[in-house]
C-alpha positions in Angstrom: 2.9 28.8 16.6 0.7 25.9 16.7 2.0 22.9 18.7 0.1 20.6 15.9 -0.2 20.9 12.3 -3.4 21.0 10.2 -4.4 17.9 8.6 -4.0 18.1 4.8 -7.2 18.2 2.8 -7.3 15.2 0.5 -10.3 14.6 -2.3 -12.0 11.4 -1.5 -12.3 10.9 -5.5 -8.7 11.3 -5.9 -7.5 9.0 -3.2 -10.2 6.7 -4.6 -8.6 7.0 -8.2 -4.7 6.6 -6.3 -6.0 3.2 -4.9 -7.4 2.3 -7.9 -3.8 3.1 -9.9 -1.9 1.4 -6.7 -4.3 -1.7 -6.9 -3.4 -2.2 -10.7 -0.1 -1.4 -10.6 0.4 -4.1 -7.8 -1.5 -6.6 -9.8 0.5 -6.5 -12.7 3.6 -8.0 -10.7 1.9 -10.4 -8.4 -1.6 -12.3 -7.9 -3.3 -11.2 -4.6 -7.0 -11.2 -3.3 -8.5 -8.4 -3.5 -9.0 -7.5 0.4 -5.8 -7.8 1.3 -4.5 -5.4 -1.4 -7.0 -3.3 0.0 -6.4 -3.4 3.5 -2.2 -2.9 2.5 -3.4 -0.1 0.7 -5.4 1.3 3.3 -2.7 1.0 5.7 -0.3 2.8 3.6 -2.6 5.9 3.4 -2.8 5.3 7.0 0.8 6.0 7.7 0.4 2.5 9.4 1.9 -1.0 9.6 1.4 -4.1 7.7 2.4 -7.5 9.3 2.0 -10.4 6.1 1.9 -13.3 7.4 1.1 -16.8 5.6 2.7 -20.1 4.2 6.1 -19.9 2.3 6.2 -19.3 -1.2 2.6 -17.5 -1.0 4.0 -14.2 -3.0 4.3 -11.9 0.4 8.3 -10.2 -0.4 6.4 -10.1 -3.7 3.8 -8.2 -2.7 5.9 -5.8 -0.8 8.3 -5.5 -3.5 5.6 -4.8 -6.0 3.6 -1.8 -3.8 7.5 -0.5 -2.6 8.0 0.1 -6.4 4.6 1.5 -7.3 4.9 4.1 -4.8 8.8 4.3 -5.8 9.6 3.7 -2.6 12.9 1.8 -1.4 12.6 -1.8 -0.3 13.9 -3.8 2.2 13.5 -7.1 4.2 13.5 -7.2 8.1 
C-alpha cells in the first residue's frame, strides 16, 4: 500500500472556469478588488489559509461569507 496517495488530475480549463464562476458569485454579494478575490480563490484551490486584514467596515466578513456561500460551506467568525 503506498504511503502517499496520487494527486488528482485537474483540467486547467475546468479550474479556470470554476474560478470565473466563483468570482462572479462573490462579486454579486460584495465589491472586492479583482486581485484580492483572485488571491483568495487561489488559496482556496491550494487548500491554504488567508488572513484578511484591513480597516473596519470594508467588507472582510462579507467577502468571507460570500465565498463560503458560493462553495456551499459553513461560515464562522474566529
